[in-house]
N, C-alpha and C positions, 0 to 999 in steps of 0.2 A: 504494500500500500504506500502510495506517495505521501510525503509530508503535506501538511496544510499549505496550500499555495501562498506564496509571498508575492508581492508586487512592487514594482518601481516604475515611476513615470520618467521618461527621458525625452527631452525636447529635440527629438529627431524623428523624421518620417519613418514609418514601420519598415518599408523595404530597405532603406539605407541603414537603419539600425540592425536589421536582420543580417544584411550583407556584412556589416562591420563585425558583429559579434560572432558570426559563423565563419569568418575568414581567419583560418588558423594562423596565418602570417601576422595577424595583429594581436594574437593572444598574449604574447610576452609583454606587450605594452600595458595591458590592464590587469593581467592575472598575477597575483602575488607569488613570487618564487618560481615562476615558469621561465625557464631559460630558452627553450626552443620547442616548437611544434612543427612536425613535418609529415607530409603525406606518405603513406605506405602503399596505397593503392592508386592505380591509374585513374579509376573513376572517382571523382571527387564530388562532394555535396550530394550524394545519393545514398539511399539505404544500402547498408553493407560496406560503405567506404570506411577505410581504416586510416588512422594517423597516430603518430607517437608523440608523447609529451615528455620532455626531459626537464627536470627541475634543477634548480641551483644547488640543492642539497645533493651532493655528488654520490652519497652512499645509496641513494635510491635508483633502481634501474628505470629506464624509460617505461612509461605507462602506455599501453596500447588502448586506443579509444575507437569504438565503432559507432557509426551513425545508425540508429535503429528506426528513426522516423524523421522525415523531412518533407515539409510543404513550404515552398518558397514564400518568404515574407510572412509566414504564419506560425510555423512550428518547427522545432528541432529537438530531437531526443537522442541522447548518447548514452552509451554503456561502457564501463571499464571495470577492471578488477584490481584490487589491492590484496595480494595474497589470495585467500579463499573467500573474500568478501566482494560481492558485486554491488556496484553503484550505478544508478541511473539518474540522469539529470534531464528535466523537461523544461523547455522554454516555450511560451506561447506569446505571440505578438499581436496586440490589438491597436489598430490605428485610431487616433483621436486627434483629428485636425493635423497640425504640424508636429504633434508629439506621438509617443507610443507608450501604451501601458503594457509592460512586460510582466507576465505571470511566470513564476518559476517554482519548481519543487524538486525534491530529491527523494529517491527510494533506495534503501539499503537492504540487501539480502545477505544474511549471515547463515553459516551452517548451524545445524541444531545445537551443537555444544556451546556455541557462543551467541545464540539467538538473543540473549538478554542484553547484548551490547548494541543492538540495532538502533534503539532510541538515541543513545549517546552518539553513535557514529553519524546518524542522520542529522542531529542538531549541529554537530561539528562541521559536516559538509555544507549544510545550509548557511551557517555563519560565514564560512569561507567564501561561498558563492555570493552571498549578500555583500560582503566587503569588496569583492572583485567587481561586482556590478555597480556599486557605488563609485568605485574608482573610474570605471568606464564612463559613467554618467558625468562625473566631474570633468573628465578629459574631453568628452564630446561637447558638452555644453560650454566649455571654455574655448571651444573651437581650436583645440590642439590638433584635431583631425578635421579636414574639410569634407563635407558631403560630396563635393564634386571630385574628390581625389579618386584616382583610378582604382585603388584597392577597395574602395567602398561601392562604386557603382557597377561592379561586375554583377552579372545576372546569375545568381545561384538558383 
């Protein structure tokens, strides 16, 4: 079961915000501790596409992320594993004039022996995601990234 949806309003049009947040080349700009994200599959921005995330904490191996749902400018869902724990992150984009209301939630699946940790892990992942999205909001609304920039207007 997904966490209670959280939301953040960002003063960017839905398509541009979707393109920016889903462009893994921009992830290291707004995601805390992320060093690099790179595609592992030739097909990008489609269900089943894979990419790797490498974090600045060098003791951690690269994390493989799979896109499990994708609707351009509307929805993105990804899945990844940390050890034997599966995480899913869901973003839903709702246009509201020149801004976007972004709903997001997290789902954590633990094996039976550590099922009791799901609530804690969900809250930790949600807190990290909220912080990252707040960083993206501040960056975008301060116009550190232009809506017209080529990395943002690509059609995903």
